[in-house]
N, C-alpha and C positions, 0 to 999 in steps of 0.2 A: 459627446457624454458619457453616448451608451458605447461607443467603442469599448470609453475607457473599461466602464463596467464590467464586460464582456472581457476585457482579458485579463482583468484583474479577476473575473473570473475560475478565469481557466487556469489560471498561476496559481488558483487555492492548490495547499495538499491537498489528495488524496488515499485513500486507503486500498491496499494492493489486495482484495478476494482471492483471485486462484489460485489459492497455494490448499490445503491437505481437503478438509468436508469440507469449505468450500468451492474448490473447485470441483470437488463431483455435484457440489447441487447444482452449482451454472451451468453445467453443461448438462444433465438432469436435465432441469427447463430447460437450456435448447434444443432436445431431443424433443418434447413438450410440444413447445408455443413453438416449430415449424412441422411436424405430422399437424397439431389442429392444425394451424392456420392453412394448412397447402389440401386437409382431409376435410374438414367441416364445412370452409367456407368456398372454397377456391375460388383464389382473390385472381390466378391466373387467366388464362384460356387449354381448357383441356381439350387436349383432341385425342380419341379415347382411341378410334380407329389403330392409333399407332401405338400403343401401349402393350408390351411386352407381358404385365400383369396386372391384377385389378389391381383399382387405386390407391385403394386403402395398402398395399404393398409398397406401391410405388415408395406412395407418403413416407411410410416409415424411413426404405431404401435413403431419402432426401431425409427425413431425423437426421438415418445413426451418423452419413458423412456430412451433414453440416455441424452435429453434437462431436463430434472423432476430431473433426481437424479442432472446432476448439478448448478441443481439452490441451492439449497437443502445443496446441500456439500459443495461449494463456499460461499453461504448462513448461515451458519450456520458459517463454518471457520469465517469470519467475524464478525465474534461477542466474539470472544473470544482473538482473535493476533490484535497483537501492530502493526499499520498500521507502527511506525518509526523503526520496528527490524525486514520490512518482505525483503527479498530477492529475486537477481535471483535463489537462489537454491532452498529456501521454497520453490518458484514459483512453479520449476518442479515438487520436491516430492509436490505438490499441485496434479500438472497433470498427476502424475505417481500416486497418490491413484485415483486418477476420473475415468484415465482410469480400473482401477479397478474395482469401484464396476458401473459403466458403463457397461462390461467386461460382471461382474456375474449378473447385472441386465433384459440384455437383453439372455443369457445365461438360465435366468429366467421365462423368458417368452416365451423363444421355446415351451413350450406345448399350449400356443394359437393360433399361426399360425403354428406353423408345424404338419405335422398327422404322429411320426412315435415315436417306442416304448421304440430307444434311444437314447431323447431328454436330459436326463439328466444323461449322462456317464457322466463319466471325459476328454473323447474326445472331443462331444462337449464344454464344457466346455473354454480348454485351446486353440476349435478356437476360440467361440469371444472373448475369451480376445484376443488371436493374431491381433484379426483382428482390435477391438477397436482399440487395439494399433494404429497397422500402418496405418489407417485413421489418431488418433492421434497426431500418433509424424508430419507428412506431418504438420498439420494446428499450432498447440504448435509451434514448435522447429521456424515455422517461424514468429510467434504471436511474439514471448516475444522476438526475433534477434530484428528484426527490429522495435517493440514497445522502446527494451529496447535507441537503436540508436537511434531513435525519440527522443523522449522524453529528451533524456542528449544532444544530439545539441538541440536541443528547449533551453531548462531550461536555458546553458553555455550562449550559446546567448545572451539570456537577460540580464540575470544578467551580462554578461560585458561591456554591454548597461547603467546599471543604473550607478547612480550620487549616491556616498555617503556624505553627511555632512564632513568638514571637524572634525578634532580631536579635543575638549579641551582641557586644557592647562591651569599653577596655578588651586590655589586651590579654587575648587568647591563655592560656596554661601552655603553662612551657612540656610540652607533651610528646618529644617525637618518635617517630615511629622511620624504622631504619627501611625502604624501601629497594628491594633486591632488584635486578634486572635481569635483561637477557646477557648483559656484561657487565663487569665489575668496579669500571672503570665509571658508564651509567649511574651505578648506584647512590642514593641521596636519600637523604632523612624529611620526615612528610610532622606537621604537625597535621595533627588529622582536622581540628578546629578551625585551622586557614583552607582546606584544603575548600577548592569550592568545582569543580567539574573534574570527570576524563571524558577525553573523546577519542574513537578507533576511530586512527587514520591509515590504513593500508596494516603494514608492518610493524606499526609504531602508535606508543601513544600518547596525546597530546594533554598535559598536565594543568594542571591552574590552580596558582592559587596565591591570598592573598594576602598585600602587606599594602603597608598607607598610600603608600600611592597609588598604582593600578594594582594589577594582577600579574604575577609571574609568569611564565608562562612556558613549562620545563615536556622537550619533548625527546621521550624513551623509548629505549627497544623489549615494551611489555606489555600485554595482552589486558583484554580489562576484565578477564576472566581471574586473570592471574594476580591482577593492584584491586580485584573485589574482596581478591580471600586472606591476600594479609592484612584490610585494614577490616575484614569482615567480624572484630570482638568491635565495632563502632556503631552505637546500633541508629546513626544516620547519617550512614552513609547508604544510599540506595541504589539499585541497577535502573534502571526509568526506560531500557532501554537497550540492545544489540550490541551499541556503537555507545553509550554514555550512562555512566556512574555519578551521582550528585553529592552535596553533603547538602541532605534537606537544611539544617538552618538557614542557608544560604538565599533561597526560594524569598521573594518579594511578592509572586504573582500567581498565579494558575490560567489559562484560558483552555478552552478551547476548541478545538477542527476538529471535522472529517479525521485526519488520523487520529487523536485522542488531545492529548495533552501537552501543550506547550509551555515551559517553563519557564519565570523569570530572577534572575540572582539581583540580589544587594551591590553587583556591577555589571558597567552594558558592555556583556557582551554576549556571544548568543544565545535564545531561548531554543530549553532544554524539552527535546522531548519525551513525553511517555506513550510507549506504546502502544497499542490495541490492549496487549498483552500482559501487559504487564496494569493498567487501569486497576482490573481488584483491588489489586494488591499496596494500590498506592492509594486508592481512595481508603480503604479502611484502618493505612495509617493516620488520615489526616480528614475527618467522617466522626461531623458534628455531633 
């Protein structure tokens, strides 16, 4: 039972924070945490006679190494990952990888700060990995658990306060719009009121359209930006994420998680994400 709860938690969506301002704040926190922990608390054995510099300077150098490695590791990761597929377990794996890189970096920098002939021994390599993991675990275990709970509660609370539009009934009026794609052979006509949502899939777009039996799925060569522009005259078409746009009249439920909102439509399809950056605009549209 406990194991299943742990696995369920690890598979929960989690926001990827390490971009832009958050990346700088994160690496700044790493710098301060490493310096303060080492210099103020001296948690590990410190043999001052082998120091080439003052302990204050050594603590600053180690903090710089840790924050620089954190900056490049998480920053480069952000260039290649899909935010919507980021989960708690991937966050933990990234942090473990970060411990390995930081511990290795501090180990390689030993010769700069310590006058010790055994600087590059296996003993000190394992010691630096151990110290990095012990210090880092105290910070990240608390941060991930606290942040996950905080974001989930906040988004769930605000999602429950939203007032959704009434679902339309009956046949939609005939207001078809021609959708131009990258290939004239794939151009099609769409009644915007029958449109459910569209999802980017590589160089293609999956477009879901309502009908009496089950939703129709069209795969066309088009971007989210281009489709949004062609439907810009219809205020109920809303871009919720860089990979999704949705007909807000088809939404039946809004739920919250750590990443933002998840939208359920009147058809049994996947839940549509609302990214953190789009939450203010989405909330203002449906606020009570």
